[in-house]
A tleap script that builds the chain and sets N, CA, C and O, in Angstrom:
source leaprc.protein.ff14SB
mol = sequence {
  NLEU ALA GLU THR ILE GLN ASN ILE ASN LEU
  GLY MET PRO SER LEU GLU GLU ILE ARG LYS
  LYS ALA GLU GLU VAL TYR ASN SER SER SER
  THR TYR ASP GLU LEU CYS TRP LEU ASN ALA
  GLU MET ASP LEU LEU ILE LYS HIE HIE TYR
  LEU GLU GLN GLU LYS ARG GLU PHE CPHE
}
set mol.1.N position { -5.139 -23.282 14.142 }
set mol.1.CA position { -5.256 -22.814 13.195 }
set mol.1.C position { -5.989 -21.536 13.135 }
set mol.1.O position { -5.491 -20.706 12.373 }
set mol.2.N position { -6.950 -21.224 13.701 }
set mol.2.CA position { -7.894 -20.010 13.978 }
set mol.2.C position { -6.921 -19.212 14.799 }
set mol.2.O position { -6.943 -18.016 14.509 }
set mol.3.N position { -6.137 -19.522 15.673 }
set mol.3.CA position { -5.256 -18.311 16.304 }
set mol.3.C position { -3.679 -17.618 14.978 }
set mol.3.O position { -3.023 -16.590 14.807 }
set mol.4.N position { -3.823 -19.366 14.234 }
set mol.4.CA position { -2.968 -18.824 12.958 }
set mol.4.C position { -3.620 -17.368 11.949 }
set mol.4.O position { -3.318 -16.175 11.939 }
set mol.5.N position { -4.465 -18.062 11.301 }
set mol.5.CA position { -5.174 -17.403 10.384 }
set mol.5.C position { -5.594 -16.039 11.219 }
set mol.5.O position { -5.611 -15.056 10.478 }
set mol.6.N position { -5.814 -15.858 12.103 }
set mol.6.CA position { -5.847 -14.305 13.408 }
set mol.6.C position { -4.698 -13.697 13.227 }
set mol.6.O position { -4.704 -12.585 12.697 }
set mol.7.N position { -3.970 -14.060 13.468 }
set mol.7.CA position { -2.101 -13.422 13.147 }
set mol.7.C position { -2.000 -13.244 12.436 }
set mol.7.O position { -1.137 -12.373 12.332 }
set mol.8.N position { -2.667 -13.746 10.933 }
set mol.8.CA position { -1.982 -13.512 9.867 }
set mol.8.C position { -3.164 -11.777 9.397 }
set mol.8.O position { -2.838 -10.725 8.846 }
set mol.9.N position { -4.234 -12.160 9.841 }
set mol.9.CA position { -5.134 -10.920 9.434 }
set mol.9.C position { -4.842 -9.730 10.585 }
set mol.9.O position { -5.105 -8.647 10.062 }
set mol.10.N position { -4.461 -9.584 11.752 }
set mol.10.CA position { -2.989 -8.516 12.320 }
set mol.10.C position { -2.716 -7.344 11.337 }
set mol.10.O position { -3.093 -6.174 11.264 }
set mol.11.N position { -1.700 -8.354 10.431 }
set mol.11.CA position { -1.107 -7.123 9.500 }
set mol.11.C position { -1.455 -6.826 8.223 }
set mol.11.O position { -0.721 -6.804 7.235 }
set mol.12.N position { -3.100 -6.505 8.326 }
set mol.12.CA position { -3.384 -6.437 7.244 }
set mol.12.C position { -4.683 -4.963 7.547 }
set mol.12.O position { -5.178 -4.574 8.605 }
set mol.13.N position { -4.916 -4.376 5.842 }
set mol.13.CA position { -5.906 -3.090 7.134 }
set mol.13.C position { -7.217 -3.633 7.141 }
set mol.13.O position { -7.032 -4.787 6.753 }
set mol.14.N position { -8.300 -3.506 7.328 }
set mol.14.CA position { -9.531 -3.423 7.878 }
set mol.14.C position { -10.702 -3.008 6.251 }
set mol.14.O position { -10.569 -2.111 5.419 }
set mol.15.N position { -11.615 -3.952 6.348 }
set mol.15.CA position { -12.108 -3.196 5.257 }
set mol.15.C position { -12.960 -2.110 5.588 }
set mol.15.O position { -14.141 -2.137 5.244 }
set mol.16.N position { -12.526 -1.245 6.162 }
set mol.16.CA position { -12.761 0.039 6.298 }
set mol.16.C position { -11.863 0.552 6.306 }
set mol.16.O position { -12.326 1.676 6.111 }
set mol.17.N position { -10.660 0.723 6.388 }
set mol.17.CA position { -9.429 1.207 5.765 }
set mol.17.C position { -9.827 1.119 4.305 }
set mol.17.O position { -10.365 1.956 3.579 }
set mol.18.N position { -9.441 -0.052 4.083 }
set mol.18.CA position { -9.575 -0.413 2.362 }
set mol.18.C position { -10.623 0.562 1.661 }
set mol.18.O position { -10.628 0.813 0.456 }
set mol.19.N position { -11.170 0.877 2.244 }
set mol.19.CA position { -12.636 1.208 1.922 }
set mol.19.C position { -12.501 3.428 1.837 }
set mol.19.O position { -12.916 4.206 0.978 }
set mol.20.N position { -11.730 3.685 3.185 }
set mol.20.CA position { -11.409 5.260 3.273 }
set mol.20.C position { -10.469 5.638 2.296 }
set mol.20.O position { -10.325 6.675 1.648 }
set mol.21.N position { -9.671 4.233 2.346 }
set mol.21.CA position { -8.093 4.789 1.173 }
set mol.21.C position { -9.346 4.889 0.420 }
set mol.21.O position { -10.304 5.572 0.782 }
set mol.22.N position { -9.314 4.425 -0.272 }
set mol.22.CA position { -10.426 4.484 -1.443 }
set mol.22.C position { -10.727 5.809 -2.362 }
set mol.22.O position { -10.408 6.432 -3.375 }
set mol.23.N position { -11.697 5.745 -1.081 }
set mol.23.CA position { -12.390 7.488 -1.185 }
set mol.23.C position { -11.144 8.392 -1.255 }
set mol.23.O position { -10.784 8.514 -2.426 }
set mol.24.N position { -10.619 8.848 -0.664 }
set mol.24.CA position { -9.379 9.455 -0.632 }
set mol.24.C position { -8.565 10.016 -2.237 }
set mol.24.O position { -8.357 11.117 -2.747 }
set mol.25.N position { -8.220 8.269 -2.710 }
set mol.25.CA position { -8.026 8.327 -3.778 }
set mol.25.C position { -8.614 8.943 -4.179 }
set mol.25.O position { -8.253 10.114 -4.300 }
set mol.26.N position { -9.695 8.583 -4.562 }
set mol.26.CA position { -11.363 9.077 -5.752 }
set mol.26.C position { -11.355 9.916 -5.075 }
set mol.26.O position { -12.538 10.153 -5.320 }
set mol.27.N position { -11.150 10.530 -4.506 }
set mol.27.CA position { -11.476 11.942 -4.005 }
set mol.27.C position { -10.505 13.702 -4.765 }
set mol.27.O position { -10.692 14.875 -5.087 }
set mol.28.N position { -9.623 12.765 -4.669 }
set mol.28.CA position { -8.180 13.732 -4.560 }
set mol.28.C position { -8.269 14.224 -6.310 }
set mol.28.O position { -9.174 14.163 -7.141 }
set mol.29.N position { -7.023 14.660 -6.345 }
set mol.29.CA position { -7.358 15.971 -7.416 }
set mol.29.C position { -6.110 15.132 -8.871 }
set mol.29.O position { -6.073 15.386 -10.075 }
set mol.30.N position { -5.201 14.053 -7.981 }
set mol.30.CA position { -3.885 13.890 -8.618 }
set mol.30.C position { -5.094 12.392 -9.902 }
set mol.30.O position { -6.037 11.726 -9.476 }
set mol.31.N position { -4.396 12.359 -11.718 }
set mol.31.CA position { -5.104 11.886 -12.123 }
set mol.31.C position { -3.864 10.905 -12.090 }
set mol.31.O position { -2.717 10.939 -11.643 }
set mol.32.N position { -4.938 9.701 -13.027 }
set mol.32.CA position { -3.874 8.463 -13.331 }
set mol.32.C position { -3.101 8.543 -13.717 }
set mol.32.O position { -2.337 7.786 -13.118 }
set mol.33.N position { -2.399 9.234 -14.793 }
set mol.33.CA position { -1.337 9.816 -15.063 }
set mol.33.C position { -0.297 10.060 -13.874 }
set mol.33.O position { 0.703 9.386 -13.625 }
set mol.34.N position { -0.816 11.283 -13.143 }
set mol.34.CA position { 0.060 12.099 -12.424 }
set mol.34.C position { 0.674 10.532 -10.683 }
set mol.34.O position { 1.679 10.566 -9.974 }
set mol.35.N position { -0.333 9.638 -10.684 }
set mol.35.CA position { -0.405 8.517 -10.419 }
set mol.35.C position { 0.613 7.303 -10.691 }
set mol.35.O position { 1.136 6.654 -9.785 }
set mol.36.N position { 0.804 7.103 -11.948 }
set mol.36.CA position { 1.636 5.929 -12.868 }
set mol.36.C position { 2.567 6.744 -12.268 }
set mol.36.O position { 3.253 6.130 -11.451 }
set mol.37.N position { 2.921 8.288 -12.419 }
set mol.37.CA position { 4.040 8.546 -13.034 }
set mol.37.C position { 4.616 8.749 -11.792 }
set mol.37.O position { 5.842 8.768 -11.908 }
set mol.38.N position { 4.188 8.935 -10.476 }
set mol.38.CA position { 4.395 9.074 -9.247 }
set mol.38.C position { 5.331 7.417 -8.697 }
set mol.38.O position { 6.480 7.222 -8.301 }
set mol.39.N position { 4.234 6.567 -8.920 }
set mol.39.CA position { 4.776 5.193 -8.872 }
set mol.39.C position { 5.848 4.499 -9.236 }
set mol.39.O position { 6.457 3.715 -8.507 }
set mol.40.N position { 6.178 4.842 -10.677 }
set mol.40.CA position { 7.477 4.722 -11.529 }
set mol.40.C position { 8.656 5.837 -10.565 }
set mol.40.O position { 9.513 5.271 -9.886 }
set mol.41.N position { 8.626 6.782 -10.576 }
set mol.41.CA position { 9.280 7.818 -9.607 }
set mol.41.C position { 9.832 7.212 -8.597 }
set mol.41.O position { 11.026 7.190 -8.299 }
set mol.42.N position { 8.392 6.407 -7.741 }
set mol.42.CA position { 9.172 5.757 -6.390 }
set mol.42.C position { 9.947 4.348 -6.749 }
set mol.42.O position { 11.022 4.120 -6.195 }
set mol.43.N position { 9.393 3.414 -7.674 }
set mol.43.CA position { 10.174 2.332 -8.001 }
set mol.43.C position { 11.728 2.477 -8.535 }
set mol.43.O position { 12.651 1.674 -8.407 }
set mol.44.N position { 11.710 3.757 -9.172 }
set mol.44.CA position { 13.152 4.290 -9.261 }
set mol.44.C position { 14.240 4.711 -8.120 }
set mol.44.O position { 15.422 4.487 -8.383 }
set mol.45.N position { 13.903 5.318 -6.845 }
set mol.45.CA position { 14.619 5.173 -5.879 }
set mol.45.C position { 14.090 3.884 -5.062 }
set mol.45.O position { 14.746 3.469 -4.107 }
set mol.46.N position { 13.359 3.507 -5.304 }
set mol.46.CA position { 13.634 1.983 -4.350 }
set mol.46.C position { 14.479 1.466 -5.259 }
set mol.46.O position { 15.614 1.641 -4.816 }
set mol.47.N position { 14.525 0.840 -6.450 }
set mol.47.CA position { 15.963 0.811 -7.354 }
set mol.47.C position { 17.460 1.372 -6.903 }
set mol.47.O position { 18.468 0.689 -6.728 }
set mol.48.N position { 17.376 2.232 -6.821 }
set mol.48.CA position { 18.876 2.920 -7.138 }
set mol.48.C position { 19.313 3.191 -5.144 }
set mol.48.O position { 20.212 3.883 -4.666 }
set mol.49.N position { 18.007 2.127 -4.249 }
set mol.49.CA position { 18.293 2.769 -2.488 }
set mol.49.C position { 18.240 3.441 -2.228 }
set mol.49.O position { 18.923 3.639 -1.224 }
set mol.50.N position { 17.481 4.529 -2.703 }
set mol.50.CA position { 17.206 5.886 -1.964 }
set mol.50.C position { 16.298 5.699 -0.994 }
set mol.50.O position { 16.462 6.371 0.025 }
set mol.51.N position { 15.141 4.771 -1.050 }
set mol.51.CA position { 13.504 4.312 -0.755 }
set mol.51.C position { 13.977 2.783 -0.100 }
set mol.51.O position { 14.692 2.063 -0.797 }
set mol.52.N position { 13.618 2.400 1.036 }
set mol.52.CA position { 13.130 1.332 0.945 }
set mol.52.C position { 11.801 1.040 0.949 }
set mol.52.O position { 10.974 1.732 1.544 }
set mol.53.N position { 11.423 -0.374 0.048 }
set mol.53.CA position { 10.268 -0.530 -0.038 }
set mol.53.C position { 9.881 -1.486 0.900 }
set mol.53.O position { 10.641 -2.454 0.933 }
set mol.54.N position { 8.873 -1.523 1.728 }
set mol.54.CA position { 8.445 -2.009 2.898 }
set mol.54.C position { 8.416 -3.266 3.082 }
set mol.54.O position { 9.319 -3.639 2.333 }
set mol.55.N position { 7.942 -4.297 3.630 }
set mol.55.CA position { 8.026 -5.367 3.881 }
set mol.55.C position { 7.537 -6.288 5.049 }
set mol.55.O position { 8.000 -6.427 6.182 }
set mol.56.N position { 6.447 -6.884 4.427 }
set mol.56.CA position { 5.256 -7.467 5.454 }
set mol.56.C position { 5.903 -8.625 5.614 }
set mol.56.O position { 6.904 -8.819 4.924 }
set mol.57.N position { 5.357 -9.867 6.781 }
set mol.57.CA position { 5.852 -11.033 6.915 }
set mol.57.C position { 4.193 -11.792 7.813 }
set mol.57.O position { 3.719 -11.797 8.949 }
set mol.58.N position { 3.914 -12.213 6.752 }
set mol.58.CA position { 2.342 -12.544 7.472 }
set mol.58.C position { 2.650 -14.221 8.109 }
set mol.58.O position { 1.684 -14.970 8.251 }
set mol.59.N position { 3.743 -14.589 8.383 }
set mol.59.CA position { 4.166 -15.826 9.156 }
set mol.59.C position { 5.217 -15.897 10.178 }
set mol.59.O position { 5.464 -16.967 10.735 }
savepdb mol mol.pdb
quit
């Protein structure tokens, strides 16, 4: 069981990586509206198969 849990955690970011990314987003000049627009644009590109959504297998 411990080995299974450890293998699951391999694909997940560490708390330090999450903290650094949160700081990057907080300190960026992007506004909430700009981030929402970017997210919507990416969803549209994925829908029309111009981008492929990243999928992670945990098991």
